[in-house]
C-alpha positions as CSV (number, residue, x, y, z in Angstrom):
1,M,-2.5,19.9,-1.0
2,R,-5.0,19.1,1.8
3,L,-7.8,18.3,-0.6
4,T,-5.6,16.0,-2.7
5,I,-4.5,14.1,0.4
6,I,-8.2,13.7,1.5
7,L,-9.2,12.4,-1.9
8,I,-6.3,9.9,-1.9
9,L,-7.3,8.7,1.6
10,I,-11.0,8.3,0.5
11,I,-9.9,6.3,-2.5
12,I,-7.6,4.1,-0.3
13,A,-10.4,3.6,2.3
14,V,-12.9,2.6,-0.4
15,F,-10.4,0.1,-1.8
16,I,-10.0,-1.4,1.7
17,I,-13.7,-1.7,2.0
18,E,-13.9,-3.4,-1.3
19,V,-11.2,-6.0,-0.3
20,F,-12.9,-6.8,3.1
21,S,-16.4,-6.7,1.8
22,F,-15.9,-9.8,-0.3
23,P,-15.2,-12.3,2.6
24,L,-17.4,-10.5,5.2
25,F,-20.6,-10.2,3.1
26,G,-20.0,-13.2,0.8
27,L,-19.7,-11.0,-2.3
28,T,-17.7,-11.7,-5.3
29,T,-15.7,-9.0,-7.0
30,E,-18.1,-8.8,-9.9
31,Q,-21.2,-8.6,-7.6
32,F,-19.6,-5.7,-5.7
33,F,-18.8,-3.8,-8.9
34,D,-22.2,-4.6,-10.4
35,E,-23.8,-3.1,-7.3
36,Y,-21.8,0.1,-6.9
37,G,-20.1,0.6,-10.3
38,F,-21.4,3.0,-12.9
39,S,-23.5,1.9,-15.9
40,T,-26.6,3.3,-17.6
41,N,-28.7,0.6,-16.0
42,N,-27.3,1.3,-12.5
43,L,-27.7,5.0,-13.0
44,L,-31.5,4.6,-13.6
45,T,-32.0,2.2,-10.7
46,R,-29.3,3.3,-8.2
47,P,-28.4,6.9,-9.0
48,W,-25.8,7.1,-6.2
49,V,-23.4,5.1,-8.4
50,I,-22.4,8.4,-10.0
51,I,-20.5,9.0,-6.7
52,T,-19.6,5.5,-5.5
53,S,-18.1,4.4,-8.8
54,I,-15.6,7.3,-8.8
55,F,-13.8,6.1,-5.7
56,M,-13.7,2.3,-6.6
57,H,-10.8,0.6,-8.2
58,G,-10.4,-2.8,-9.7
59,D,-7.0,-3.8,-8.3
60,I,-3.8,-2.5,-6.7
61,T,-2.3,-1.4,-10.0
62,H,-5.4,0.6,-10.9
63,L,-5.4,2.2,-7.5
64,L,-1.7,3.1,-7.3
65,S,-1.5,4.5,-10.9
66,N,-4.5,6.8,-10.2
67,I,-3.2,7.9,-6.8
68,I,0.2,8.9,-8.3
69,V,-1.2,11.0,-11.1
70,L,-3.8,12.5,-8.7
71,A,-1.0,13.6,-6.4
72,F,1.0,15.2,-9.2
73,F,-1.8,17.2,-10.7
74,G,-4.0,17.7,-7.6
75,M,-1.3,19.2,-5.4
76,A,-0.1,21.6,-8.2
77,L,-3.6,22.8,-9.0
78,E,-4.5,23.3,-5.4
79,E,-1.6,25.7,-5.1
80,E,-2.6,27.4,-8.4
81,I,-6.4,27.7,-8.3
82,G,-7.4,26.7,-4.8
83,W,-9.0,23.5,-3.4
84,K,-12.6,24.4,-4.2
85,R,-12.0,24.8,-7.9
86,T,-9.8,21.7,-7.9
87,L,-12.5,19.6,-6.3
88,L,-15.1,21.1,-8.7
89,I,-13.0,20.2,-11.7
90,F,-12.3,16.7,-10.4
91,M,-16.0,16.0,-9.9
92,I,-17.1,17.6,-13.2
93,G,-14.4,15.6,-15.0
94,A,-15.7,12.4,-13.4
95,F,-19.3,13.2,-14.4
96,A,-18.2,14.1,-17.9
97,G,-16.5,10.8,-18.2
98,Q,-19.6,9.0,-17.1
99,L,-21.7,11.0,-19.6
100,F,-19.3,10.1,-22.5
101,S,-19.6,6.4,-21.3
102,V,-23.4,6.4,-21.5
103,F,-23.2,7.2,-25.3
104,Y,-20.3,4.8,-26.0
105,Y,-20.9,1.6,-24.0
106,G,-23.9,-0.7,-23.6
107,P,-26.4,0.0,-20.8
108,G,-25.0,-2.8,-18.7
109,E,-21.3,-2.1,-19.1
110,I,-19.8,-1.3,-15.7
111,S,-17.0,1.3,-15.2
112,I,-15.2,2.3,-12.0
113,G,-12.3,4.5,-11.0
114,A,-11.3,8.1,-10.5
115,S,-9.5,8.3,-13.8
116,A,-12.0,10.6,-15.6
117,G,-11.9,13.1,-12.7
118,I,-8.1,12.9,-12.7
119,F,-8.1,13.5,-16.5
120,G,-10.2,16.6,-15.7
121,L,-7.3,17.8,-13.5
122,I,-4.8,16.9,-16.3
123,G,-6.7,19.0,-18.8
124,V,-6.6,22.0,-16.5
125,G,-3.0,21.4,-15.5
126,I,-1.9,21.5,-19.1
127,L,-3.1,25.1,-19.4
128,V,-3.0,26.5,-15.9
129,A,0.1,24.9,-14.4
130,P,2.1,23.8,-17.4
131,F,5.5,24.4,-15.9
132,S,4.9,23.1,-12.4
133,F,6.6,20.0,-11.2
134,G,4.7,17.5,-9.1
135,F,7.2,15.7,-6.8
136,P,8.7,13.3,-7.7
137,N,7.7,13.8,-11.3
138,P,10.8,14.9,-13.3
139,M,9.0,16.8,-16.0
140,P,6.7,19.8,-16.2
141,L,3.1,18.9,-15.7
142,G,2.0,20.4,-19.0
143,L,4.3,18.1,-20.9
144,L,3.2,15.1,-18.8
145,G,-0.4,16.1,-19.4
146,I,0.2,16.3,-23.2
147,I,1.7,12.8,-23.1
148,Y,-1.3,11.4,-21.2
149,A,-3.7,13.2,-23.6
150,V,-2.0,11.7,-26.7
151,Y,-1.8,8.3,-25.2
152,N,-5.5,8.4,-24.3
153,I,-6.6,9.6,-27.7
154,A,-4.7,6.8,-29.3
155,G,-6.3,4.4,-26.9
156,V,-9.8,5.5,-28.0
157,F,-9.0,4.4,-31.5
158,S,-7.1,1.3,-30.6
159,G,-10.2,-0.9,-30.3
160,P,-11.8,-2.7,-27.3
161,S,-10.0,-2.5,-24.0
162,D,-10.6,-2.9,-20.2
163,I,-9.6,0.8,-19.9
164,S,-12.4,3.3,-20.4
165,Y,-10.4,5.7,-22.7
166,I,-13.7,7.4,-23.7
167,A,-14.4,8.3,-20.1
168,H,-10.9,9.7,-19.8
169,L,-11.5,11.7,-22.9
170,G,-14.7,13.1,-21.3
171,G,-12.8,14.2,-18.2
172,L,-10.0,15.7,-20.3
173,F,-12.4,17.6,-22.4
174,A,-14.1,19.1,-19.3
175,G,-10.7,20.1,-17.9
176,L,-9.6,21.7,-21.1
177,V,-12.8,23.7,-21.3
178,F,-12.2,25.1,-17.8
179,G,-8.5,25.6,-18.6
180,F,-9.2,27.7,-21.7
181,Y,-11.8,29.7,-19.8
182,Y,-9.4,30.4,-16.9
183,K,-6.3,31.1,-19.0
184,G,-7.8,32.5,-22.2
185,I,-8.0,31.0,-25.6
186,K,-5.0,32.8,-27.1
187,K,-2.7,32.0,-24.2
188,G,-4.1,28.4,-23.9
189,V,-3.5,27.7,-27.6
190,G,0.1,29.1,-27.3
191,I,0.8,26.8,-24.3
192,V,-0.6,23.7,-26.2
193,V,1.5,24.5,-29.3
194,L,4.6,25.0,-27.2
195,L,4.2,21.8,-25.3
196,T,3.3,19.8,-28.4
197,T,6.4,21.2,-30.1
198,V,8.6,20.2,-27.2
199,L,7.1,16.7,-27.1
200,L,7.8,16.2,-30.9
201,A,11.3,17.5,-30.5
202,L,11.9,15.0,-27.7
203,I,10.4,12.1,-29.8
204,L,12.8,13.0,-32.6
205,T,15.9,13.6,-30.7
206,I,15.9,11.0,-27.9
207,P,16.5,8.0,-30.4
208,L,19.4,10.0,-31.9
209,I,20.9,10.7,-28.5
210,I,20.6,7.0,-27.6
211,Q,22.3,6.0,-30.8
212,L,25.2,8.5,-30.2
213,L,25.7,7.2,-26.6
214,A,25.8,3.6,-27.9
215,L,28.7,4.4,-30.3
């Protein structure tokens, strides 16, 4: 829990720096992101962007959505596998997302945010802590993770977007690799099949329940 809180505080602190840097140093939003955001060009000239870009966010909605999901999965995983492994997965997920972006976007395309690192935690959470609840999340983390995974995969094939779905996919892939290694292939596949079955059952039954209640 302590690591997750620290990561959240760092993300909030960086966002505050972003907001106040614009008037203090005469920077526009685009200039700030161009300087510290991740892109292939920036990686070659300013390699520290592999770190700075992770903790930057475009607006308050981007910030809050990432913080909420990070709290859900980060706290549960800290309890399950410890803070060191949780931090390692978060960073590897973020780096994997950047690597996927290099091969998908143009060299000057800027990306920012902790989403890929968080998707790394989601990938692990699906397999390692599938039945944990992250307060105030009302559903098991495994089911929530499957929903995020399906939504993200659909996003990759939905066409151009301001959201870097491909980076999320890189983080998710890294997290799943660790999750299968930690849990074992057989158990991991069983968990994924179970969660997917539950999700399909919900998709099929919820509209029916709504129709019955409307009668």
